[in-house]
N, C-alpha and C positions, 0 to 999 in steps of 0.2 A: 157217404157210403153209397155205392151203386148196387142195385139188384137187377136181376133179369127174370122175366117170365118166359118160360120155354114151353112152347106148344109141341107135343110129340110129332115128329115127322122123320122119315128116313132121309139120309144124306145121299147125294149123288153128284159125282163130278171128280175133278182133280184138284189137288192142292200142292203148292210148293212148300215143302217142309222147311221150317226155319233152321238156321245153322245151329250146330251143336253148342249149347251153352258151356258144356264142360270143356270143349276144345277152344272156344272163344277165350275163356278165362286163361287157359294155359298159354295160348298163343300171345296174348297181350303181355303176360308176365315175361315169357321168354324174350320177346322182342324188346321189352323195356329194359331187360338186363343185358342186351347186346350192345356192344360198342359200335354204334353206327345206326343207319336208317333201314328199317324193315317196312314192308307193306303186308298188311293182313287183309285178305279179301273175303267177302261174304261174312262180314261181322254182323251178328245179331244186335238188335236194339232192345234192351230190356233193363229193368232196374238193377238186376244183379251184375250185368255186364258194365253198366254205367258206374257201379260201385268200384269195380276193378280198374276201370279207366281212370277214375278220379283218384284212386289210391296210388296207382303207379305215377300219375302226374304229381301227386303230393311228394313222392319220393324222388322227383327230379326228371322223370321222363317227359319228353315233349311229344304230345299226341294230338293229331288233328284228324278229323273225319271228313271224308269225301264220298258221300253216298254210302255204299255198303263197304267202303274201304277205309282202313286206318293206316295212317303214315306215322310210324313211331321211331323217334330218335332216342336211343337209350344211352347216349354218350355220357350224360351227367347223372344217371340214376344212381342213387345212394351216395353220390358225391355232393350234390347240391339239392338237398331236399327243400321243397318250397313250403312245407307245412310240418308242424310237429304233431298234428292230430289227423288220424285217418278214420273217416266215418264209413263203416262197411255196410251201412243201411241194414238190410236183412239177409245179406249174403254170407252164408257159412263158408263157402269156397274162398271168397275174398279174405275173410278173417284168417282162416286156418292156413291158407297158402302163404300169406304175407308175414305171419308172425315170425317164422325163422328167417325170412329174407331181411327184415328190418334189423336183425342183429348185426348186419354189415353197415348200418347207417352210422353217421358220425355223431348223432345226438339222440337222446331218448325220443321214442315215438309212442303216442297214446292211441289206442284203438277204442272206438265207440261203435254202437250199433243200435238197432231198433227192433220192435216186435219181440220175438222170443230169442233173438240172437244174443243179447247180453247174458242170458243164463244158459246158453248151450255149452256143454262141458268142454273145458280146455285142460283138464288135469294131466293128459299125456304130455303136454308141453311143460306144465309146471313141474312135473317130476324131473324132466330132463334139465330144466333150468336150475333146479335145486342141486342136481348132481354136478352140473358144470359151473356152479356158483355164478350164474348170470342174474343180475339184479332186475327185479320186476315188482310191480305192485298192482293190486286189483281191488275190487269191491267185494270182499268175502267170496272170492273165486269167480266173480262175474265182472263184466265190463263196467266201467272203463278199465283197460289194462294198459299200463305203461311199462315199456321194456327198454333197458339200456343196451348198448352195443355189447357184444360178447362173442366168444368162440365156442361153438357147440360141436365142433368137429371131433372125430375120433370114433370110438365104439359106442353105439347108442342102442338100447333095448327098448322096444315098444310093442304093445299088444296089437295083434292084427284084427281083433274083433270089435274095435271101437269105431273108427272112421278112417277110411283110406286117405282122407284129406290131410291128416297129420303126416302120413308117410310122404305124400306128394309135396307138402310144404318143406319137409326136410330135404327131399331130393332136389328141389329147386335151389336151396341155399348151400348145401354142403360142397358142391364143386367149386364154389367161390373162395373157399378157405385154402391156404397153401398146403395143408396136410390131407392125407387120405382119410376116408371115413368108412364105417361099415354100420349099416342098420340091421339089427337082428330082430326078427319077428318072433315074439315069445308065445303067441297063440295063433291058431289057423287064420290066415289072412282072408278077410271078406272084401267084397268089391274089388277083386283083382283087376277087373277090366279098367277101372279108373286109374290104377297104378300103371297099367299098360299104356294108357293114353298119355300119362305124364312122361314116361320113359321114351315113348315114341316121338313126342313133340320136342322133347329136350334134344334128342338125337338129330332131329331136323334142324335145330338151331346150334348144332356143333358140340353138344355135351353128351358124354357117354356114361351110362349106368350099367353095371354088371349085375344081372338078376340071377341069383342061385335058387331057381325053382321056388321063388317067393318066400324062402326061409331067411336069406340074407341078401342085402343089396350093397355092393361094393362101389364106392364112388372115389375116383381119383381127385385129389386136390389140385389147385392151380389151373383148372379149366376155365374157359371163357365162352360165353354165348356169342354166336356169330350172327350178324344181320342176315335176314333171308326174307324171301317172299313166300307167303303161305296162304292157302285157300282153305277155309273152314268148311267141312262137309256137313250135310244135313243131319238133324238130330233124331236118332231112333227113339229116344224117350218121349219126344213130342209126336212122332209118327205113330207111336203105339196107340194113342187115343183114336186116330182115324182108322188104323188097321183093325182095332177092336170093333169100331162101328161097322166096318165091312163084314166082319165075321158074324155080327149080330143082325144083319139084314140090310145094311146100307151098301153102297158101292162107291168107294173112294180110292182113287189112284194117288198114291203118295210119291211125289217127284223129288229128285235130288239125293236120294239115299244111295249109299255105296254098300254092296254086299261084301266088299273086302274090308269094311270098317273094323277097327279094333274096339268100337264102342260095345261095352258089355250088354247094353240094352237092345242090341240087335237080336238078343235071345227071344224077344217077343215073337219073332217069326216061328221059331221052333216050338214055343209054348202053344201058340194058336194051332199049329199043326198037331201037336200032341193032344189037344182038346177036340180034335176032329175037324178043324178048320182047313180050308183050302186056300193056299197062298199062291198068287200068280206073280212071277217076276218077269217083266219085259224091259226092253231098252228104255222105254219112256216112263217107267215107274213100277211100283210094287203095290199090289192090292190084295186084300183078303176078301174072298167071295162069301156071300151069305151061306151059312153052314149050320148043321145041327151039332151043337157042341156038347161035350160030356166033361164031367169033372175029372180032376187028376190031382196028384200031389206035386207041389211046387216048392222047391228050396229057394227062398228069396235072398239068401245071404250075399249073393253076387249081383243081384238086380233089385235093390230096395226101391228105387224110384218107380218101378213098374207095378208095385203092389196095389195102389189105388185102382188102376184100370184093370188089372188082373182080377180084382175083387168084383168089379162090374161084370166082366166076362163070366166069372164063376157063378154069379147070382142068376145068370140067365142060361146056364148050362144044365144038362140033365145030371142028376146025382150030386155027390158031395165032392167038394174041393178042399184040400188041406194045404194051407200056406204056412211054411215054417221058416225059421232063420231070419225073422223080421223084427227083432226086438229094438234094433237101432232106429226104427221108424218112430219111436216114441219121442225122439229128440230132434225132429225135423221142424219145419215151419209150424206144424201142429203135431200133436200126438196122432200120427196118421193111422195107427191101428184103431184107436178110439174114434177118430173123425170119420173114417170111411165106414166103420161099422154103424155109427149113429145115423149118418146121412142116408145110407142105402136101406137100413132097416126102416127109416121113416118113409121110404118109398115102397115098402112091402117086401123087401128082401129078407132073407134069413141068414144073418151073419153072426157068428159067435166069436167073441174076442178071447184069445188066449194070451199068455204072457209074452210069447215070442212069435205069434202068428194069428191066423184066423181059420175057422171052420165055416164053410159056406155051403148051404143046401140050395141047389138051384131051383128055379121056377121058370115058367114059360113067359111071364111078363111081370112088370112092375106097375104100381099105381102112381098117381100124382101126389102132390103135397108140397110142403115148405121145407127147404133145406138151407144149410149155411156152409160156406166154403171153409169156415174156421180160419180165415185169412191165409189159406194154403192153396197155391195155384194148382197143384196136382189134384186136390180134392175137387176144386171147382170144375176142372176139365173132365174129370171122371164122372161127376154128376151130369154134366152136359151130354156125354155119350150115353149115360144110362137113360136119359129122357127119350132117346130115340126108340126105346122099348117100353115106354110108360103108356098107361091108358088114359091119363088126364094130364093137365098142365102141371108144371113144376115151377115153383118160385125158388130161385137161388139167391140168397142174400150174400152181400159182400162179394159180388162177382168180379170186381175190378182188380182183385189180387192176381189175376193172370198176367198183369203187367210185369210181375217179377221175372217171368221167363218167356212169355209168349204174348206180347202186347196186342197183336192183331188176331188173337184166337177167335174172338167173337165175330169179327168180320169174316174170317175164313169159314167159320162154322155156318154163318148166314149165307155165304156165297155157295155153299154146298147144299142149300135148301133147309138149313136149320132155321126155325121160326123163333126169333129172339126179339123180345120187347124189353128195352132197357129203361130203367127209371131210377131216380135218386131218392134216397131215404135220409131224412135228417139233414145235417150239415154237409 
């Protein structure tokens, strides 16, 4: 296990933001389902993306990497699976996206995983499988999960306030059946931006979904994914850490972002502005300028991944911030509401944990201390940004978990002037 000692210092410079992990997953899946060869450019290298590449390869896709480009031949996907077991590592996206897809496979497929993934809930799928009489088995609701081939098409009802990953998984799979389908959302849909990303990238690969104001989704059967060349845009959820650092007194130009992006996490720009921050958008990048921030109310139901870094911003803003609509953060890589509360409070913040959110009383600075990532990449990166406003050194245990989404985070952080001393603990 690796740990880092972080000496407080402001960041200064520019950073090329890594490609969107959400879009990388989706592009790899769509290309792997296309009958022919696609090229995916600006592919990120992280453990989660590796999990999806390995999974689609196990299902018969031929995938090769050339620098930051993937060449994907999906001609034999689901026809010639090379493995009966798919290890999703710790990637919830890989698992939930692929479960409905493997229903088209010729033989049973078993899903396994690591960390908290085996126990992350899949009940939304189990309910549908029971209704459609699809055979499956699991370990008391947890992984390993073995699924037989089956037809899940038709009218499907699913809650909208669980995880949008379930809806995206169904959207990927349903066009491949010969019959039309309709997904009916029975409760208000959260994380709409992620469903928008799925529908948009499916369209780029030749598959159409009709969205009726997020209440129902109509999918025509008999569609097929078309090979295409696609370039992944930069990730707003990763840029959020450096934009937050800028608002807190650093100066970081984030390069590669598109203001036309459909990523829901581009909302970070509007939230920083609502808190009194000043955002500058130029042709060569986006930066948040050092600002005096104030608290506000934030509904996180559409932007759950931003909550850890928003909590850091709120901890250093004047007044109180209320974050609501965040109950789903309890079933991420860690219980993120508990994790970010405990780690920031250990640095002198005042964060009160509620059932579905947080109440944060801001202060002018934080202190040093020992923290832990809780094996959660977003907690680790949020703590790193918090240290730019600490009065003493911070030890962050289990810092290597950033490999899940942003393997070169620590080198980027150091290139901007962050003072990082890395060391190993135990084995």
